[in-house]
Every structure is written in C-alpha cells, then in structure tokens.
N, C-alpha and C positions, 0 to 999 in steps of 0.2 A: 761616388754609384762605381762598381766594376765595369770592367768592358763587358759589353752585348748584354749587360740587362738592360730593358726597357721597360720596367715597371711603371702603370701608367698611376696615373697623379688623379685625386679627387674622385678615384674609382671607391663604389658604396657597395661593398658587399652583402648581400642577403644570407644570412647563414640563421639556423636553426629557426628556420620561418614554416607559417602552413598557409598553405595557399587556398584561396577562395576563388573559385571559378564561376563567373556567369556568363551566358550563352545567350544570346539575341539577335534577331534581323540577319543572321549569317555571319557576325561577328562573335567573340571573344576576346572577353575581359578578365582579366586578374590582376589581385591586389595580396599585396605581404602582410602575414599578419600574425602575433604572437601565438605560439599553442596557448589551449587552452582558454584563450581570450574569446572565441568567438563565440561559443555554446554559452560563457557568461554573458554575452551582448546581447544575444537571442534570448537568453529568460530574462533579463533583464535587471541582470545582477552588477553590470557594469556599465555604467553610463560614459564614462571619457574615452571619444574616439581615440588620442592619441597612446589611451592604455592598451590598443587591439590592434592596432595597423601601424608595420614601422617605418611606412610611408605614406604618402597623399598620392602618391603616384600611382596614376592606371594602368597597367601591362598590358599586350597583347599575347606575352608569353614572359614569367618572371626567371624561369630556369636562362633565358638568353637575352634577358634584359631590353627588351622591345617592348617600347613605349607604344601607349594604344594613342590616336590620332585624336586631334580634338574636335575634328568634324564628325567624327564615327560616336563620340562623347553627346554630344548635340544630337546626333540623331538617334541614339537611342535611348539616352536619359532624358533628353530634354534640356542639359544645359553641360557645361564643358566646367564646374565649379566641383574641383578634386573630390574635396571632402563628402557633400551631395551625392556626388557618384558612386565613391569608396559606401557609402550609408548603404544605398541601393541594393551594391556586390554584396554585401554582408547579410542584409535580409534575405533576399531571394538566391543568391549563388551556392554553389556546393561545395563543401569544405574538402579538400583531397590533402588526404591522412594514408597513411602505411596500413596493410593490412592490419599489423598486430597492435595498432592504434585503434583504428574501427573497432578491432574487435573488443578491446578495453572501453571502448565509448560507450559499446552497446550492452556490454554487459552490465558496467553502470547506471545505465540508463534502463533498460530493464529491472535491475534489484531497486532504483527509485520507483519502477511504476508500479512493484508488486508491493511497496509501503505505502502507496498512494492509496491503490487499493484497497489492502487489507486494513485501512484506518474509514474506508466509508464502505465497505460493505461487511455481510453479515449471514449468519446460518439461517437461511429461510424457515425453518422448523423451531428451533431454539432461539433463535435472535443473540446468540452470541457469536462473537468475533470469531473469526479463521488464521488460523497460521499462517507465517510467511511459506512455510514448504506447502502447503493447502492451496494457498492462491498461486504459488509459480505453480505447481503441478496442474491445476487446474488450466490454466492459462497454455501451458504449452499442451494440454490435452483438447483444447478446443481449434487449435491454431492460430492464436496471437500473434503477430508478426508487428516487430519495430519499425518503427519511421523516422531517420534520425535527421531528419528536417523538421520534425515536430517536439514541444516538450512534452517532458515525462506529464506532468497534469495534464495536458491534454488527451495523451494520449491512455492516461487512467481510465478516463472520463468511456474511450470507448472501448476499453478492457472489461470497464465496468456490466457497460453495456450488452456488450457479446456475452459474459459469463452471466448475466441475471438471464438470456435469451435462451441461450446453449442450454445451462445448468439450473433451471430454475427451480429444480427440488432443493439444491444446498445453496444456491445464492442470490441473495436480496440485497439492494439499495438499502443503506441502514437510513431511518428518518430525520428529520431535526427538530431539535425543542427550538423552539422558539416562543418570544415574548412581546406581547404589545402594549404599550400603556398610552392610554388615550382618554380621552376627556368623557365624561359620563355618557353627553348628548350623543358620542359617535358607535358608543359599543355596542349595540343593536345593530346598527350598519355593518361595522367593523366584522363581527361574529357573525354576520350573516354570510359574507362574503368567504372570509374563513370558512366556514362548512361547508358552501356550499361550492364553490369555486376550486378552493384549494385543497379540499376537499379530507381535512386535520381532525384532527380528534383533540376537545378541548379537555384539559386536564385541570385546568383551574381557572377560577373567575371570583374573585374578588376586589372590593374597593379600598383603595390608598387616599382617603383624601377626599379631594376634589377630583381624583381622576380612576381609572377601572384599571386591572392587567388582566390580562389574557394570558395565560400559559397555552400549550399547542405543540401538539407534535402533526408535521406534513409532509409528504414526500421534497426531498431540494429540488426538484425540477419546478414546485413555485414559489419559490423564495423569490425569482426575479419581478413576479406578480404581485408579489406581497411589499415589495419592496417601491412599486413603482405604485400599488397603493398607497402606500404611508409617506413616499414623494414630491409624486405629482398628483395625484386625486386631493390627499387633505394635507397637502405641500403650506396651507396659511391659518392650520392647525395644531395645537401641540400635541403629536403625537411621535412614536420613536418605536421603532421595530428592534430589536437584540435577540442576539445570537446566544441560546442557552448551552444548547448543545450542540455542534455541528453535526455528529453522529452519536445515535442511541444506540448504546451498547448492554444487553441483557447482560446484568451482574450472577455472578456464579457463587450462588449460597452452598458451600461446604453441609452444613448441615442437611440444605434440603437433597445435596445429590446425594450423601451416604440414605436418608429414608427414601427417597425415592427408587433409589438401587436394592433397597430391601437388604442394607448394613452393609455399603463395598467399604471396610476399613481397611484401611492400608493403600486406597488408590486415590482418594482425598485428602486433603490438608484439614483437617476438624478447625475450625476456626475459634471457635470457642475454648476460654480455658476449663470449661467445666468440667468434669465425668462423665463420659458418655459408662451407661449399665451396660452395655455388651464388651467394652473393654476395658483393661488392664488399668487401675490407676493413673492418673496424669503426672507427671514427674514434676519434683517442685519448682514453681515461679510460673505454673500455669504451660497452658502449650498441648503439644502430642506425640510424644516417641515413635518414630517412623522402627525406633529396631524393635520394641516389647510393639507390635502389632499385632492381633493374631494371624495367624499364618494358616494357610488351605489345607487341610485336614484328610490325611489318605483314606479312600475308601475301603471300610469295613468288611472282610472276607475274602479279600484279596490278596495270593500269595507270592504273584507275579513279579513279572521284574517292575521297580520304582524310580520314578524321575524323582532326582532332587532338588529338580531346576522347580518342578509342579506340587512337589509335596503328595502326590499318588500314585497309587500301584495300578497293574492290568493284570489279565487274567495270563496272558500269552504274550510272547516277542512279537507277534506279528500287529497285536492292539496296538504293542507300546511304539512301535516305526509308526505308525499311522499316526500316533498320539505326538511323534517329534518333527511332524512333518506340518502342527496344524499352527493357526493365527495364534492360540490361546500359548502352546509353548514357548513361539517366540518371544511372546510379551512377558512371558517371563523370565524368559533367561537374559532379558535387557533389564529387567530390575535385579536380577540376581546380579549382575555386574557391578547395578549402580548400590550394592548389601540394603534393597527393599525386600520385602517379604513375599512369598506368590499369594496368589488371588486364587481364587477357584474354580473350576469352570462356568459354574452358576455367573457368578460375578463378575467375569468376565464378558459372559452373553448379555447380559446387561446396558454391559459398557462399550462392546463392539462397536454400534456407531460412531461412539465418541473419539474412541481410538482410531478408528477408520478416517474422519473426517479430523484429526489433528486435536480437537478440542482435549484428548488425555492423554498421556506421555508417561512413562516409565518412571518420569520422576515428580508426578503431581501425587 
C-alpha cells in the first residue's frame, strides 16, 4: 500500500441505489433498494425481499452511513427485526428518486392508467370503446392527478368514477357478462337476487342436465355481492360463478354503420366480401378496395375556387377560405396524406360525433 493511503477495510459502498424514506414519531428511517424493484414489490410482482433491498440494515441516513438505533426501531415498528422493519418501510415509505426518474415513472403510470380505463369504460350513447387518445384527453380535462404511492389499478378505478361523474354524456362503466351454474332448486332464488339486488339483465336461462345456467349482464360493483352469494350463502351447494366478459363492448358492424350513415362509403371498411349495389365491383379475392372507393363529387354550377382535398367547388375566394378552416377540410387533408378518398360534407356531418370522440379516424 502506498505511503499515506488509508483505504478503509470492509467498507460497503451503496451505489446505484434507490432510497426509501419513512418518517414516524419524529424519527427518520431509510433503506437502500435496487432501482425499479420497489414498485414491483408494491405491485406484488416481486416477492423476494433480497431482490429488492441491497442490505437489510436500516439507516437514519443512507448517504452518510448512519445506522438507526435498535431502541428507535422497537419504539416505531414494535420490533428490532431488520427484515420486518424493511417490509414496513417499503410499504409505507416514500421512494426518493431524481426529478427525471420521477417524471418517467409518472408517465409510465399514467399510460397504464389510460390503458386500464380504456378497457373498462365505454361511450355512454353508443356502447363502443373509446380510443386511448380520447381517454387521455378526457382525464386531463377533468383534472385527474396521479398519486405515486398508489397502484395503477387502484387509480384507474378512481379515474373511471371521475369520468362517469364529470362527463356522464360520453363515459360510462362497461357492464360485465356473468354466468351462474346452479341446481334447479336454487334457480328461482338466485334469479331473484340477480334481478332485484344486482339490477342485472338476464340474457339467457337454460337447463343443462340437472343444472340450470343463467347468463346476465350487471354493473361491476355488484360482482362482490354475487361472489358472496355463491361462496358464502350457498357454499354447501353445487353452484359456480363465471366471468364471461369482464367488459361488454358494443361491436361495430361496418354494414350497419354504412346503412345508418346513408352510404358513408370510404369511411368504414366493408366487412362482407359481397358486392355493394352503390360501389364498384369488389376486387378478386373479396374485400373492398379503398383506392376504388367513390369520391365526393363537386357541386354543380360552381365555377369558383376548387378544393382538391375535398373535391368540392365554391362560388368565391371568401367561401373557399372559410372552407379551408373547417373540420371537414382538415379531415379530408388527413385522408389525402394516407392516399384515401375524400368524403362529402353530408357524409362528414353524419359521422362528426364519431370523429370527435375518436371512434372513426382517417384510416377507418
């Protein structure tokens, strides 16, 4: 060892760590953890404590290497067992991360919340699924804020409740489709509970040998009551509760959309391989060719400026300038970029609400 060098022996340096800090009874306790493992522990993904903490030592200050006193551990946590204290700190403590790490963490959590909300919520009027962009914009508009110490699933439930309350015209909680299989002697009692208590809609009731099958839709908040009915009240009976669909989403039938919109060809994909009487013949192999879709026809008798994006003509320049600022023109511009045919103003008005809500886009 070179003269004048006094490198300590047995010193354990804690590098690349995440510090979890917990304050109670006027004392501060810290533990050194591996990055990205604390959230996995809180979400129940990681079960092995040794994979989360770098050492089971409880500190008063990790950066200075000051250990917490055993008497303080007993006073605050009721035990001086280091592992038990670490578990409490992991659960209740605050994760100390940099501003950039916290920003990335919040962005990822918000993305998870948007995904979970989108899977459980529908449009109140159409019953169809919202796009992630529509959910994200709605959450921002109602002032939803994330809590970093709560799981994404728990916060998604709060987000759904907030959206259904503040934007009830556009957002509603999707119902669940459940099935109960029970003996015939129980079917009337079960049916009464399902209809009266759970406010469910019976979709199907059929006999299956000596058993009876009830399929119904209900609000998710009644699931716990139904589960208790099966597991507690009729625990000794042959009865089971099955989840058919966690969220019932209305399916979009392309043919129905076309019929309801008065022939909005070019906006939706025709699911059937058959030929439409108003469209060109389908290409070989079935399907529908967007390149051959009918385009908007310019209004007759107008010799003024013409919009190439919308295939429409106007009387004068002033009318044309107003048109260029319209939502219809912007919609057709986006379709033109994707080499899709334009739609007429009448057809656009039919689907304006769907476009606004995000159900129909330029690539539909």
